[in-house]
N, C-alpha and C positions, 0 to 999 in steps of 0.2 A: 410668396403666395401667387397663384396663377389665376387668371380669369379666362374662361373659355366658353365657346358655344359650339356644339357639334356641327360641323360643316355640312353634313349630309341631310340635316333637317330641312324640310321644305319651308322656304321663307314665307310663303303665303298660307301655310297651314294654321289652323286655330291653335291657341296655346292652352294646355291643361296644366294647372299648378297643383302640386302635392306638397304637403308639409307634415313633418313630425309634430307631435304635441308636447310631450314631456321634455323640458329643457330647451324647447324651441318656442312654443307658444305659452306654456305654463312653467312657472318658476316658484319653488323648486320642483324637481321631478316628483310626481305624486306617488309613484310606487316606492321610490327610495325613501321618501318621507314616511310613508306608512310602515315600511319594513323596519326602519330605525325606531319608529314610535312603538311598535308592538314587539320587536325582537331585539332591538339594540343596534348600535352602530357597528359593533364588531361582527355581528351576524351578517349585516349587509356587505361589509368589507370582505368577509370570508366567501360569500356568494360571488362577489366580483372576482376574487382570485381564482375560484373554481371555473368561472367562465373563461378567464384569460388562459388558464392552463389546458382547457379543453375537457376538463373533468365533467362539466355540466354544459349542456346546450342552453341557449338563451331561453328556449321554451321551458326547459326543466327548471331553470333558475327563477324565472318569473312565477311559475306555478308555486314554487317553494316559498317565495316572498309573499304571494297573495294568501297562501294558507296560514300565514302567521297572523293575519288580520282577524280581529274579533269584534263582534257587535253587529247591529243591523246596518243595512245599506244607508238608511236615513241618517243614522248616527255618524257614520264615517263620512258621508257627503257633507254634513254640517261641519265636521272637523276640518275637512279639506277647504271648504269655502272660507274658513277663518284663517287659513295658513298658506294658501296658494294664490299667487297673483297671475293674472293673464297679462301678457305683454301689451302695454297700452297702445302700441301701434297696430296690433293685429286686427281689431274690429274695423278700423278705417281701411286697412289693406283689404280685408274681406269684402267690404262694400265697394271699394274701388274695382275689385275683380268682377263683382256682380254688374256694376255699371258698364263694364266693357265686355260683358258676356264671356268672361274667361272662367272656365270651370275651376273651382277650388275644392280640394279634397284633403281632409286630415287623415293621415295614415298613422296608426298607433299600435304599439305592442302592449299598450296598457288597457284600461277598462273603458268601454263605451259609455257606461252610465256616469262615470266620473267626468268624462269630457263634456257630455251633454249638460250635466249639472253646472260645471264651471263656466260654460259658455251661455247658459240660459239668460243671464241678464242683458246680453248684447244683441238679441234678436237677429241671430245669424242662421236662420232656418234654411237658407239656401246653400250652406256649406255642407257638403257630404262628409260623413264620418265613417271610416272603415276601421274597426277596432274589435278586440276581443270583448266578449260579454262576460260579466261576472254572475255567478249563481250563489246565493246565500241561503243556506239551509241550517236552521237552528244555530245561527250565529257563526257558522263556519263558511269560509269563502273558498270558491273554486272557479277557475277560469275555463270558459268554453272558447277555444282558440279559433281564429279565422280559418286556418288550414292545418295540414298535417306535417308541415316542414319543421326542421329543427329551430326555426325562428319563432314558430307559433303563428306568426303573421309575416309572410314574405312580402315586404312592401314593394319589391321590384315587380311583382306580378301585375299590380295595378298600372304601373307605367308601361309595361310591355303591352297590355291590353289597349291602353290609350294610343300608343304609337301605331298599333295594328288598325285602329279606327281612324287614323289620319291626323292625329294631334302631334304637335311638338310638345315636349314635356319639360317641366321645371320641377326640381325637388329642393326642399329646404329642410336641413336637419343638423343634428349635432352629435349623434352618438352611434353606438354599436349596432343597434337595430336598423339603422339607416343605410348600412353599407350596400345592401342589394339594390336599393332604390338609386343610390348615387351611381352605381354601375350601369344603370339603364337610362338615366335622364339625359336630355339634350343640354339643359342648363342645370348646374349644381350650385347651390348656395350652402356653404358649410362653415361650421365653427367648431371649436373644441375638438373632441375625439374624432369626429367625422373629417375635419380638416386635416388632421394628422394622417388619417387613413388615406385620404385622397392624395396627399403628398407621397405616401409610400407606394401607392398603386399608380401614380402618375395620371390621376383623373383630374382634369381641369375643373376649377371651381371659382366662384366669387366668394369672398369673405363678406360677412354681414354682422352687424350688431343687433339690429331689430328689423321689423318688416318695412320700415320706411326705406332702408337700404335696398331691399329686394325690389320694392316698387320703383325706386329711382332707376335701377338697372333695366328692369323690364320696360319701363316707360321710354327709355332712351334708345331702345333697340329698334 
């Protein structure tokens, strides 16, 4: 495992921090949980194989998983609040960023309303959320994507914009939807599938278990 910081980032520039949500802040992944609950484990695994083979884009796969969900938004949010845990170190990390005037943004290929609901108890209104929105009509679910890319939400775009505005950038993530952001960030914090991708692409990164590890690295730079 490698640790790296992009050398051409301006040392005196402010730092903007971006984090994935599912599998990074929230455990388990909310969309995986819902797809398995409504369509079964084999369905979700088949979708995963189709993404890996290139048969489906991430955008197409996510939409298919969301369309399996049934029930009202309130019913599903209640279910998720009973089955999903927020990383216990994230709220403290978010407040630490606020105290140091470091912008913290959640970038997600999932559902904005789900993220807002799961974070509501922690009073983190200062954290910006960029994610797809879900529309529920007569119990049927459909995603309205952030952009028109095959990702549905190209997370790298937010980091490119931040760098154009003069920020150094850090990204924290774990999976497939995080790859474009990892390719743009000055600092990358990676685990699981994202760490393997960074190894393959020779992208330097810090490993982490939770947000206390991220805070420690940033604090010591």
